[in-house]
N, CA, C and O atoms as CSV, one atom per row, in Angstrom:
chain,resi,resn,atom,element,x,y,z
A,1,PRO,N,N,-169.090,4.221,-143.110
A,1,PRO,CA,C,-167.796,4.875,-143.246
A,1,PRO,C,C,-166.655,3.898,-143.010
A,1,PRO,O,O,-166.782,2.919,-142.275
A,2,GLU,N,N,-165.569,4.190,-143.641
A,2,GLU,CA,C,-164.380,3.352,-143.522
A,2,GLU,C,C,-163.859,3.390,-142.087
A,2,GLU,O,O,-163.736,4.474,-141.516
A,3,PRO,N,N,-163.543,2.217,-141.477
A,3,PRO,CA,C,-163.086,2.182,-140.083
A,3,PRO,C,C,-161.867,3.058,-139.809
A,3,PRO,O,O,-161.808,3.724,-138.776
A,4,ASN,N,N,-160.901,3.066,-140.716
A,4,ASN,CA,C,-159.706,3.887,-140.499
A,4,ASN,C,C,-160.043,5.368,-140.496
A,4,ASN,O,O,-159.498,6.133,-139.701
A,5,LEU,N,N,-160.948,5.773,-141.390
A,5,LEU,CA,C,-161.361,7.171,-141.449
A,5,LEU,C,C,-162.085,7.553,-140.160
A,5,LEU,O,O,-161.836,8.620,-139.600
A,6,ALA,N,N,-162.969,6.692,-139.695
A,6,ALA,CA,C,-163.701,6.955,-138.451
A,6,ALA,C,C,-162.733,7.078,-137.278
A,6,ALA,O,O,-162.910,7.936,-136.413
A,7,ARG,N,N,-161.722,6.232,-137.244
A,7,ARG,CA,C,-160.718,6.260,-136.185
A,7,ARG,C,C,-159.941,7.577,-136.230
A,7,ARG,O,O,-159.676,8.181,-135.191
A,8,GLU,N,N,-159.579,8.016,-137.429
A,8,GLU,CA,C,-158.850,9.280,-137.593
A,8,GLU,C,C,-159.696,10.469,-137.162
A,8,GLU,O,O,-159.209,11.371,-136.481
A,9,VAL,N,N,-160.961,10.469,-137.558
A,9,VAL,CA,C,-161.866,11.561,-137.181
A,9,VAL,C,C,-162.014,11.614,-135.671
A,9,VAL,O,O,-161.985,12.695,-135.083
A,10,LEU,N,N,-162.173,10.463,-135.039
A,10,LEU,CA,C,-162.297,10.420,-133.585
A,10,LEU,C,C,-161.019,10.924,-132.914
A,10,LEU,O,O,-161.089,11.674,-131.941
A,11,ALA,N,N,-159.872,10.527,-133.416
A,11,ALA,CA,C,-158.594,10.964,-132.834
A,11,ALA,C,C,-158.460,12.481,-132.906
A,11,ALA,O,O,-158.034,13.115,-131.940
A,12,VAL,N,N,-158.819,13.061,-134.041
A,12,VAL,CA,C,-158.744,14.522,-134.187
A,12,VAL,C,C,-159.750,15.194,-133.264
A,12,VAL,O,O,-159.426,16.185,-132.609
A,13,ALA,N,N,-160.962,14.668,-133.206
A,13,ALA,CA,C,-162.006,15.257,-132.361
A,13,ALA,C,C,-161.631,15.177,-130.880
A,13,ALA,O,O,-161.936,16.092,-130.115
A,14,MET,N,N,-160.975,14.094,-130.474
A,14,MET,CA,C,-160.588,13.930,-129.067
A,14,MET,C,C,-159.620,15.019,-128.610
A,14,MET,O,O,-159.555,15.342,-127.424
A,15,ARG,N,N,-158.867,15.584,-129.557
A,15,ARG,CA,C,-157.926,16.661,-129.202
A,15,ARG,C,C,-158.640,17.909,-128.698
A,15,ARG,O,O,-158.025,18.755,-128.049
A,16,ALA,N,N,-159.931,18.031,-128.991
A,16,ALA,CA,C,-160.711,19.184,-128.530
A,16,ALA,C,C,-161.064,19.066,-127.043
A,16,ALA,O,O,-161.527,20.028,-126.431
A,17,LEU,N,N,-160.842,17.885,-126.473
A,17,LEU,CA,C,-161.213,17.631,-125.079
A,17,LEU,C,C,-160.048,17.875,-124.133
A,17,LEU,O,O,-158.881,17.753,-124.506
A,18,SER,N,N,-160.394,18.223,-122.899
A,18,SER,CA,C,-159.381,18.336,-121.852
A,18,SER,C,C,-158.906,16.924,-121.498
A,18,SER,O,O,-159.588,15.949,-121.815
A,19,PRO,N,N,-157.743,16.801,-120.845
A,19,PRO,CA,C,-157.287,15.465,-120.432
A,19,PRO,C,C,-158.315,14.734,-119.564
A,19,PRO,O,O,-158.504,13.528,-119.721
A,20,ALA,N,N,-158.982,15.451,-118.649
A,20,ALA,CA,C,-159.990,14.821,-117.786
A,20,ALA,C,C,-161.170,14.314,-118.606
A,20,ALA,O,O,-161.693,13.231,-118.344
A,21,GLU,N,N,-161.592,15.105,-119.607
A,21,GLU,CA,C,-162.701,14.677,-120.470
A,21,GLU,C,C,-162.287,13.489,-121.329
A,21,GLU,O,O,-163.074,12.566,-121.534
A,22,GLN,N,N,-161.059,13.509,-121.831
A,22,GLN,CA,C,-160.560,12.380,-122.620
A,22,GLN,C,C,-160.573,11.097,-121.788
A,22,GLN,O,O,-160.967,10.036,-122.272
A,23,LEU,N,N,-160.141,11.207,-120.546
A,23,LEU,CA,C,-160.112,10.041,-119.659
A,23,LEU,C,C,-161.514,9.476,-119.460
A,23,LEU,O,O,-161.725,8.272,-119.599
A,24,VAL,N,N,-162.470,10.339,-119.136
A,24,VAL,CA,C,-163.841,9.890,-118.878
A,24,VAL,C,C,-164.437,9.231,-120.119
A,24,VAL,O,O,-165.026,8.154,-120.029
A,25,ILE,N,N,-164.287,9.872,-121.269
A,25,ILE,CA,C,-164.851,9.307,-122.508
A,25,ILE,C,C,-164.186,7.981,-122.860
A,25,ILE,O,O,-164.860,7.030,-123.255
A,26,THR,N,N,-162.872,7.918,-122.718
A,26,THR,CA,C,-162.156,6.673,-123.020
A,26,THR,C,C,-162.625,5.548,-122.111
A,26,THR,O,O,-162.915,4.446,-122.577
A,27,LEU,N,N,-162.700,5.821,-120.826
A,27,LEU,CA,C,-163.112,4.787,-119.877
A,27,LEU,C,C,-164.566,4.380,-120.072
A,27,LEU,O,O,-164.896,3.195,-120.016
A,28,GLN,N,N,-165.434,5.362,-120.303
A,28,GLN,CA,C,-166.866,5.068,-120.395
A,28,GLN,C,C,-167.259,4.490,-121.748
A,28,GLN,O,O,-167.912,3.449,-121.816
A,29,GLU,N,N,-166.867,5.157,-122.810
A,29,GLU,CA,C,-167.347,4.764,-124.136
A,29,GLU,C,C,-166.498,3.684,-124.804
A,29,GLU,O,O,-167.034,2.810,-125.485
A,30,LEU,N,N,-165.191,3.737,-124.616
A,30,LEU,CA,C,-164.329,2.778,-125.303
A,30,LEU,C,C,-164.061,1.529,-124.468
A,30,LEU,O,O,-163.946,0.429,-125.009
A,31,GLU,N,N,-163.962,1.700,-123.148
A,31,GLU,CA,C,-163.686,0.548,-122.277
A,31,GLU,C,C,-164.934,0.019,-121.579
A,31,GLU,O,O,-164.896,-1.056,-120.981
A,32,GLY,N,N,-166.040,0.760,-121.647
A,32,GLY,CA,C,-167.292,0.302,-121.061
A,32,GLY,C,C,-167.318,0.314,-119.538
A,32,GLY,O,O,-168.051,-0.459,-118.921
A,33,ARG,N,N,-166.524,1.184,-118.934
A,33,ARG,CA,C,-166.474,1.256,-117.463
A,33,ARG,C,C,-167.712,1.966,-116.922
A,33,ARG,O,O,-168.305,2.805,-117.600
A,34,SER,N,N,-168.089,1.622,-115.703
A,34,SER,CA,C,-169.232,2.261,-115.046
A,34,SER,C,C,-168.794,3.594,-114.443
A,34,SER,O,O,-167.601,3.855,-114.286
A,35,VAL,N,N,-169.769,4.429,-114.111
A,35,VAL,CA,C,-169.473,5.709,-113.474
A,35,VAL,C,C,-168.731,5.468,-112.167
A,35,VAL,O,O,-167.794,6.197,-111.842
A,36,ARG,N,N,-169.140,4.458,-111.420
A,36,ARG,CA,C,-168.478,4.139,-110.149
A,36,ARG,C,C,-166.996,3.812,-110.365
A,36,ARG,O,O,-166.132,4.293,-109.633
A,37,GLU,N,N,-166.717,2.983,-111.385
A,37,GLU,CA,C,-165.324,2.639,-111.687
A,37,GLU,C,C,-164.520,3.880,-112.093
A,37,GLU,O,O,-163.375,4.053,-111.675
A,38,ILE,N,N,-165.129,4.729,-112.906
A,38,ILE,CA,C,-164.436,5.941,-113.358
A,38,ILE,C,C,-164.152,6.863,-112.178
A,38,ILE,O,O,-163.092,7.487,-112.119
A,39,CYS,N,N,-165.087,6.952,-111.243
A,39,CYS,CA,C,-164.877,7.764,-110.034
A,39,CYS,C,C,-163.634,7.289,-109.286
A,39,CYS,O,O,-162.816,8.098,-108.847
A,40,GLU,N,N,-163.502,5.983,-109.147
A,40,GLU,CA,C,-162.354,5.415,-108.429
A,40,GLU,C,C,-161.050,5.680,-109.177
A,40,GLU,O,O,-160.043,6.039,-108.568
A,41,ILE,N,N,-161.073,5.503,-110.488
A,41,ILE,CA,C,-159.870,5.697,-111.298
A,41,ILE,C,C,-159.461,7.170,-111.332
A,41,ILE,O,O,-158.288,7.504,-111.165
A,42,ALA,N,N,-160.442,8.041,-111.548
A,42,ALA,CA,C,-160.165,9.470,-111.719
A,42,ALA,C,C,-160.089,10.227,-110.397
A,42,ALA,O,O,-159.596,11.354,-110.352
A,43,GLY,N,N,-160.574,9.616,-109.328
A,43,GLY,CA,C,-160.596,10.311,-108.050
A,43,GLY,C,C,-161.583,11.462,-108.033
A,43,GLY,O,O,-161.347,12.488,-107.394
A,44,SER,N,N,-162.694,11.286,-108.741
A,44,SER,CA,C,-163.719,12.324,-108.853
A,44,SER,C,C,-165.052,11.820,-108.330
A,44,SER,O,O,-165.262,10.617,-108.173
A,45,SER,N,N,-165.949,12.761,-108.062
A,45,SER,CA,C,-167.302,12.390,-107.636
A,45,SER,C,C,-168.103,11.926,-108.850
A,45,SER,O,O,-167.724,12.178,-109.994
A,46,SER,N,N,-169.206,11.253,-108.585
A,46,SER,CA,C,-170.035,10.777,-109.692
A,46,SER,C,C,-170.628,11.949,-110.465
A,46,SER,O,O,-170.799,11.863,-111.681
A,47,ILE,N,N,-170.940,13.032,-109.781
A,47,ILE,CA,C,-171.471,14.217,-110.467
A,47,ILE,C,C,-170.414,14.778,-111.418
A,47,ILE,O,O,-170.718,15.102,-112.566
A,48,ALA,N,N,-169.173,14.890,-110.941
A,48,ALA,CA,C,-168.091,15.412,-111.783
A,48,ALA,C,C,-167.887,14.525,-113.013
A,48,ALA,O,O,-167.690,15.031,-114.118
A,49,VAL,N,N,-167.931,13.230,-112.827
A,49,VAL,CA,C,-167.750,12.301,-113.946
A,49,VAL,C,C,-168.881,12.464,-114.951
A,49,VAL,O,O,-168.635,12.518,-116.156
A,50,ARG,N,N,-170.106,12.542,-114.473
A,50,ARG,CA,C,-171.258,12.688,-115.378
A,50,ARG,C,C,-171.200,14.010,-116.141
A,50,ARG,O,O,-171.482,14.052,-117.339
A,51,VAL,N,N,-170.832,15.090,-115.445
A,51,VAL,CA,C,-170.737,16.409,-116.098
A,51,VAL,C,C,-169.630,16.389,-117.152
A,51,VAL,O,O,-169.819,16.880,-118.264
A,52,ARG,N,N,-168.476,15.819,-116.800
A,52,ARG,CA,C,-167.375,15.737,-117.772
A,52,ARG,C,C,-167.790,14.938,-118.998
A,52,ARG,O,O,-167.484,15.329,-120.124
A,53,ALA,N,N,-168.483,13.826,-118.793
A,53,ALA,CA,C,-168.923,12.993,-119.916
A,53,ALA,C,C,-169.905,13.757,-120.804
A,53,ALA,O,O,-169.815,13.700,-122.030
A,54,LEU,N,N,-170.828,14.462,-120.189
A,54,LEU,CA,C,-171.816,15.245,-120.942
A,54,LEU,C,C,-171.131,16.331,-121.767
A,54,LEU,O,O,-171.417,16.488,-122.954
A,55,ARG,N,N,-170.234,17.072,-121.139
A,55,ARG,CA,C,-169.510,18.142,-121.845
A,55,ARG,C,C,-168.618,17.566,-122.939
A,55,ARG,O,O,-168.524,18.122,-124.033
A,56,ALA,N,N,-167.971,16.459,-122.637
A,56,ALA,CA,C,-167.069,15.837,-123.615
A,56,ALA,C,C,-167.844,15.382,-124.849
A,56,ALA,O,O,-167.391,15.581,-125.977
A,57,ARG,N,N,-169.006,14.773,-124.640
A,57,ARG,CA,C,-169.803,14.328,-125.783
A,57,ARG,C,C,-170.234,15.510,-126.643
A,57,ARG,O,O,-170.221,15.425,-127.871
A,58,ALA,N,N,-170.616,16.615,-125.996
A,58,ALA,CA,C,-171.018,17.816,-126.739
A,58,ALA,C,C,-169.838,18.370,-127.538
A,58,ALA,O,O,-170.001,18.755,-128.696
A,59,LYS,N,N,-168.653,18.413,-126.927
A,59,LYS,CA,C,-167.466,18.901,-127.632
A,59,LYS,C,C,-167.099,17.980,-128.790
A,59,LYS,O,O,-166.735,18.450,-129.868
A,60,LEU,N,N,-167.195,16.677,-128.571
A,60,LEU,CA,C,-166.903,15.723,-129.645
A,60,LEU,C,C,-167.864,15.911,-130.813
A,60,LEU,O,O,-167.461,15.911,-131.977
A,61,ARG,N,N,-169.143,16.070,-130.477
A,61,ARG,CA,C,-170.158,16.269,-131.514
A,61,ARG,C,C,-169.806,17.491,-132.362
A,61,ARG,O,O,-169.835,17.430,-133.592
A,62,LYS,N,N,-169.468,18.620,-131.687
A,62,LYS,CA,C,-169.126,19.850,-132.404
A,62,LYS,C,C,-167.871,19.659,-133.252
A,62,LYS,O,O,-167.825,20.094,-134.402
A,63,ALA,N,N,-166.861,19.012,-132.689
A,63,ALA,CA,C,-165.606,18.809,-133.418
A,63,ALA,C,C,-165.822,17.936,-134.641
A,63,ALA,O,O,-165.263,18.209,-135.703
A,64,ILE,N,N,-166.627,16.887,-134.507
A,64,ILE,CA,C,-166.894,15.996,-135.638
A,64,ILE,C,C,-167.691,16.722,-136.712
A,64,ILE,O,O,-167.415,16.573,-137.902
A,65,GLU,N,N,-168.686,17.514,-136.290
A,65,GLU,CA,C,-169.470,18.293,-137.261
A,65,GLU,C,C,-168.569,19.267,-138.014
A,65,GLU,O,O,-168.705,19.436,-139.226
A,66,LYS,N,N,-167.650,19.906,-137.292
A,66,LYS,CA,C,-166.725,20.860,-137.910
A,66,LYS,C,C,-165.833,20.147,-138.930
A,66,LYS,O,O,-165.601,20.663,-140.023
A,67,LEU,N,N,-165.335,18.962,-138.571
A,67,LEU,CA,C,-164.505,18.183,-139.494
A,67,LEU,C,C,-165.290,17.782,-140.740
A,67,LEU,O,O,-164.765,17.830,-141.852
A,68,GLU,N,N,-166.543,17.388,-140.550
A,68,GLU,CA,C,-167.362,16.980,-141.677
A,68,GLU,C,C,-167.636,18.167,-142.605
A,68,GLU,O,O,-167.618,18.017,-143.827
A,69,ARG,N,N,-167.890,19.349,-142.024
A,69,ARG,CA,C,-168.129,20.548,-142.841
A,69,ARG,C,C,-166.874,20.932,-143.617
A,69,ARG,O,O,-166.967,21.380,-144.760
A,70,SER,N,N,-165.707,20.760,-143.009
A,70,SER,CA,C,-164.463,21.149,-143.672
A,70,SER,C,C,-164.122,20.218,-144.839
A,70,SER,O,O,-163.374,20.599,-145.739
A,71,LYS,N,N,-164.670,18.995,-144.824
A,71,LYS,CA,C,-164.426,18.052,-145.916
A,71,LYS,C,C,-165.294,18.384,-147.128
A,71,LYS,O,O,-164.942,18.042,-148.257
A,72,SER,N,N,-166.415,19.043,-146.899
A,72,SER,CA,C,-167.361,19.334,-147.994
A,72,SER,C,C,-166.871,20.447,-148.881
A,72,SER,O,O,-167.546,20.812,-149.843
């Protein structure tokens, strides 16, 4: 897929996330931060960070699938 298109799809899908989920996904997936680092930045426990990341990935998956279906 075209990089610009992928970037646009990700930007739209990220809007489905809460600010806390956006922060966790950005730090973990885009910046490569560890759970420990994210805990310090976000002021959350490691369990909270892991749960947010899990939920955020599921929401992103659904949002991307929805976008792909709407293009067809």
